[in-house]
N, C-alpha and C positions, 0 to 999 in steps of 0.2 A: 332458418335464415338468421335469426337474431343471435344464435349461439356462435355462428361463424364470425359475425361482426364483433362480438365481445371478445372472442379469442384473438382476432387480428389486432384489436386495440390493446390487449394485454401484452402481446409480443412487441408492439411498438413502444409501449410504456416501459417494458422490461429492458429493452435495448438502451433507452435513455438512462435508466437507473444504473446499468452496468457501466456505461461510459462515464457517468458522474462518479461512480464508485472508484473507477480506475484513476480518474483525475485526483480525487480526494486522497487515495492511497499513495499516489506519486508525491503529492505535496506533503503528506505526513511523513513519508520516508525521508525526503530531503530536509524537512524541519528537524526530525530526530537526528539525522546525521550531522547537521550543523550544530545543534545543541550539544550533542555528544562530543564533537570536535572542540567546541568552545570550552566545555567543562574539562575535558582532558588536557588541553593545552594550558589552561589557567592553573591546573593543579599537578603539573608534571614534575615540579620540584621535589616532591616527596613520593617517589615511585614505590608504593607499597600496597599490600592488600588491605591495610588499615585506613588508607586514604579513601574515604567514602565518596567524595565527589568525583575522584578519578574513576572509581569503579562504576559509578552511575553513568559517567560519560562513556566508558567503554561499553556498558550495557546498552546505552542508547544507540551507539554506532552499530552494534551487533543486531539490535532490534530493527534498525532501519533497513538492514539488508534483508531480514526476514519479511518485513512489510513489503519491500520491493519485489521479492521473489513471489509472494502470494499475489500481488497485483499483476505480475507478469503471467502467472498461471491462470488467473481469472480472465485476463484479456485474451490469452491464447485459446482457452476453452470456448469463450464466447465467440470469437472470430471464426473458429473452426465449425461451431454449431451453425452460425449464420451462413457460412459458405456451403454447408451440407444441405441447408434448406433451399438454396437457389438452384 
């Protein structure tokens, strides 16, 4: 009986962690996108691959898309797994 109780508590705790992770990843993606846009727009005057801050800005924008895609995948897998258990 105690094993089932411990398992149920882990599942509830795991659900909270995934939702918190999804929120953190969403916030991180938006922060990186904003930071990348700011860096890119401030250094657009010299459009070259030698412009380090422009390249970092573009990298932050691309990275934000990757973070958001991973967040969406985690959220979809978790929601599908919780629907399958019900």
